[in-house]
C-alpha positions as CSV (number, residue, x, y, z in Angstrom):
1,M,-6.1,5.1,-7.8
2,A,-6.3,1.6,-6.5
3,P,-3.4,1.0,-4.5
4,Y,-2.1,-2.6,-4.1
5,C,1.4,-2.6,-2.7
6,H,3.4,-0.2,-0.5
7,G,7.3,-0.6,-0.1
8,F,10.9,0.4,-0.5
9,P,12.8,-0.4,-3.9
10,A,16.5,0.3,-3.5
11,R,15.8,4.0,-3.1
12,G,13.0,6.0,-1.8
13,E,9.4,4.8,-1.0
14,V,6.7,3.8,-3.5
15,L,3.2,2.5,-4.1
16,R,2.0,-0.1,-6.5
17,A,-1.1,1.1,-7.8
18,I,-3.6,1.2,-10.9
19,Q,-4.8,4.6,-12.1
20,V,-8.7,4.2,-12.3
21,A,-9.7,7.7,-13.0
22,G,-8.4,11.2,-14.6
23,D,-5.9,11.7,-17.4
24,G,-3.4,9.1,-18.1
25,H,-3.4,5.5,-17.7
26,S,-1.5,2.8,-15.8
27,G,-1.3,-1.1,-16.3
28,G,0.0,-2.4,-19.8
29,A,2.4,-5.3,-19.9
30,R,3.4,-5.0,-16.2
31,F,1.2,-4.7,-13.4
32,G,0.3,-1.1,-12.2
33,K,2.6,1.8,-11.9
34,L,5.2,2.5,-9.3
35,W,4.1,6.2,-7.6
36,S,6.5,8.2,-5.5
37,F,4.8,7.9,-2.0
38,H,6.4,11.2,-0.9
39,K,4.4,13.2,-3.5
40,M,0.8,11.6,-2.4
41,Q,-1.7,13.1,0.2
42,N,-4.9,11.9,1.8
43,L,-4.9,8.5,0.5
44,R,-7.9,6.4,1.6
45,R,-9.6,3.4,-0.2
46,T,-10.5,0.0,0.4
47,V,-9.3,-2.4,-2.5
48,T,-10.1,-5.8,-3.4
49,P,-7.7,-7.3,-5.9
50,N,-9.2,-8.2,-9.0
51,D,-6.4,-7.9,-11.6
52,P,-4.7,-11.2,-12.7
53,R,-1.3,-9.5,-13.2
54,Y,-1.1,-8.4,-9.4
55,N,1.6,-10.1,-7.5
56,P,1.8,-9.3,-3.8
57,N,5.3,-10.2,-3.7
58,D,6.3,-7.2,-5.9
59,S,9.9,-7.9,-7.3
60,A,10.3,-4.0,-7.6
61,M,10.7,-3.5,-4.1
62,T,13.5,-4.8,-1.9
63,T,11.1,-4.6,1.4
64,I,7.1,-4.7,1.4
65,H,5.8,-2.8,4.2
66,C,2.1,-3.7,3.3
67,N,0.1,-5.1,0.3
68,V,-3.5,-6.0,-0.6
69,R,-3.9,-9.9,-0.2
70,R,-5.5,-11.9,-2.7
């Protein structure tokens, strides 16, 4: 998983990320996928944003806690 943005939509806590390995695929017409933060464990990764669809001001989140800068 390549995480790009962490924040809070109307409810809960989410991480916008692209799945880079394993079964499944995220991406498509919109950038990445919103992953439910409370289900994640042991996340550690350095990310260089290289997807042109990445928006550090993710409109799916009402509050952004942190994100990867371009």
